[in-house]
N, C-alpha and C positions, 0 to 999 in steps of 0.2 A: 578807845576813846568814845565817849558819848557826847555829842554836841546837841544841846537843846536850844531852841529858838521859840519866839512867839510868832504871831501871824506875820506873813511876809507881804511886802509891797514892792513895786518896781519904780525906778525912775521913769520919767516920761520920754526919755531920749529916743527910744525905739517905738514909741506909741503903744507900749505894753502897760496896760492898767489892770490891776487885779479885779476879780469879779465883784468884790464888795463895793468898790468905788464905782464901777460901771453901773451897778444897780442904783446907786445914789444919783449918778449923772442922768440916768433915764428918768428918774422921778423929777429932777430939776427941769428937764426938757418938757415934762408934762405939767410943770408948775404945781406939783404936789408937795405938801409938807412932809418932812422926813423927821422921824423920831430916832434918836440915838441914845444909847445907854450912857448916862453920866456917872454911874457908880459901878461900872464893870471895867476892870483894869487889865491891860495886857502889856506886853513888851513888843511893840511893833518893830519889825526888822526889815531894813532895806536889803533886797536880794543881792545887790551889787556889793554892799558891805559884807554880807555873809559869804559871798564868793571869794572875796579877798581874804577873809579870815580862814576859810577852808584851805585855800592855796598855801597860806602861811603855815597852817597847822600840818599840812602834808609834808613839810620839810623839817619838822622838828619831832623830837621824842616827847610825847605827852601821854600819860595814862591817867584816866579819871573822867570826871564829868565836867563839862564846861558850858556855862550858860552864856550864849552869844547874843548881843544886842546892845542898844543904847543904855545908858545908866538910868534914865528916867522912864517911868511907866506913863502910859496915857490911858485915859478912858476912851471908849469908842467915840463918844461925842467930841472930845478934844482932838482925837486923831482925825476924824472925818472933817471937822471944821478946818484944821490946818491943811489937810490933804486936798480938799476942794479948792481952797485958796491957792495952794501951790500949783494946781493944774489950771488955774484961771477961771474957775467956775464960781458963781454966786453961791455963798453958803448961808444966805439969809433964810432959806426954807428949812434949815436944820435946827431942830429943837431938842434940848436935853430932856430926858426922862430918867427917873430912877425906878429901878425894878425892885421887887420885894422877893425875899426868900420864900414867902408863902406861894407866890405866883410861879416862881421858877425854883423849886426846891433842890433840883439837881445841878443847877448852874453855879459854878464857883465865881464869886464876884471879883476876886483878885487872884489871877494866876500869873501875875507879872514875875519876871525872873530877877534874881540878884545877879547882876552881871559884873560885879566888882572884880572878880578873879580874871575874867576875860579882858577887862579894861586895863588891868595891871600886866597881864601876861602877853597880850598881843600888841603888835605895832599897828595893826589894822584898826581903824576907828569906825565906830558905828554912829551914824547921824540920826537925829530925830527928824521927823517930817517937817 
């Protein structure tokens, strides 16, 4: 079995926050504006949801590739906007920017995953931020 996911993030229940969000919070503390890509899409996955799915998969026979995560993709901008609000931080310093393929020729703008098979196959649910 190959299990693919997008970037991971954690619930705040144990005060574990991923590095990307910590960097944004540091900029907010310094009252600095933050630019986030509005046209780069990923499938952001909650690590607790992923853990539940892995435990479920360990008990069944499955051969193949499974893309695990929520059904909807998010841009970095929309993810960070929601994530900061979820954590109780002011997200008004966050501004959307669009990047160009000329400036970032090797960056894939959309590497979101089609998670429909996982949604149908697993009882575990994947939440959006």
